[in-house]
C-alpha positions in Angstrom: 13.7 56.3 45.2 14.0 54.6 41.8 11.5 53.7 39.2 10.6 50.3 39.8 8.6 50.0 36.4 11.8 50.3 34.2 13.6 46.8 33.7 16.0 47.8 31.4 19.9 46.5 32.2 22.5 48.9 32.6 26.0 48.1 33.5 27.7 48.7 36.8 31.1 48.6 37.0 33.6 48.4 40.5 36.9 47.3 41.2 37.9 45.0 43.9 41.1 43.5 45.1 42.0 40.3 43.1 41.7 37.8 46.1 38.0 39.3 46.4 37.2 38.6 42.9 38.3 35.3 43.1 36.1 34.6 46.6 33.1 35.8 44.7 34.0 34.0 41.9 34.2 30.6 43.7 30.9 31.7 46.0 29.2 32.3 42.7 30.2 28.7 41.5 29.3 27.0 44.7 25.9 28.7 44.3 25.8 27.7 40.4 25.6 31.8 39.7 27.1 33.8 37.1 29.5 36.1 39.0 27.1 39.3 37.8 24.3 37.4 39.4 26.2 36.6 42.2 27.2 40.6 43.0 23.8 41.8 41.8 22.1 39.3 44.4 24.5 40.1 47.1 24.2 44.1 46.8 20.6 43.4 46.8 20.3 41.5 50.1 22.9 43.8 51.6 20.6 46.9 50.4 18.0 45.0 52.1 19.8 44.9 55.6 19.6 48.7 55.2 16.4 49.6 54.0 13.7 47.7 55.5 11.2 46.4 52.7 13.2 47.5 49.9 13.1 44.0 48.2 13.6 44.0 44.6 10.3 44.4 42.1 8.7 41.2 41.6 10.9 39.0 43.8 9.8 37.5 47.3 11.6 39.4 50.1 14.2 36.8 50.2 15.4 38.2 53.8 12.1 39.0 55.6 13.3 39.3 59.1 16.3 40.8 58.5 18.4 38.0 59.2 21.2 37.4 57.0 21.8 34.4 58.0 18.4 32.7 57.2 19.1 34.0 53.7 22.8 32.5 53.8 21.4 29.4 55.0 18.6 28.9 52.3 21.0 29.4 49.9 23.4 26.9 50.7 20.7 24.5 51.5 19.0 25.3 48.1 21.7 24.0 46.1 23.2 20.9 48.7 22.7 18.9 51.7 24.7 19.9 54.6 25.5 18.6 58.0 25.3 20.7 61.1 29.5 20.9 61.0 29.6 21.6 56.9 27.2 24.4 57.5 28.8 25.9 60.3 32.1 26.1 58.7 30.1 27.9 55.7 28.8 30.3 57.5 31.8 31.0 59.7 33.9 31.3 56.8 31.7 34.4 55.6 32.2 36.2 59.1 35.7 35.2 58.9 36.3 36.8 55.1 33.9 39.9 56.5 36.5 40.3 59.6 39.4 40.2 57.4 37.8 43.3 55.0 36.9 45.2 57.3 40.3 45.0 59.1 42.0 46.0 56.2 39.7 48.7 55.6 39.5 50.3 59.2 43.5 50.1 59.0 43.9 51.6 54.8 41.8 54.5 56.5 44.2 55.0 59.4 41.7 54.1 62.3 43.2 51.0 63.8 46.5 49.4 63.5 47.9 46.3 64.8 50.5 46.3 67.5 52.7 43.7 68.1 53.6 44.5 71.1 50.3 44.4 72.5 49.0 41.2 70.3 46.3 42.8 68.4 44.4 45.3 66.8 44.0 48.9 68.5 42.6 52.2 67.5 45.0 54.8 65.8 44.2 57.5 68.7 46.0 55.0 71.0 42.6 54.4 73.2 43.0 50.5 73.9 46.8 50.2 74.0 47.8 52.3 76.2 50.4 54.3 74.5 
């Protein structure tokens, strides 16, 4: 796949919506990480979810069972102490953000739409709303 022996640094650029960059910066700050380190870590964690055993060279597998929740909880707790309710709120916020991003992407790709008439989201082909 790649030469894991080459440890030189290269720049990668991407463009994301302003709200997403702000959320990432806030999350990075919460984890006491730079935004670059946060994005690099999150991309690698995401890749680990798609490719079994693809942890970064010389790094312990941050998510050996493929359980992203486990990784998220460990990161939160490594920075501070949380109650059950605080942990629940922190991990629930992540799923809300991911759902919002997914819905936006599906709408922009014209795969789903919001139907006020039917009070929710439906596929564009009309399969879920009877139109």
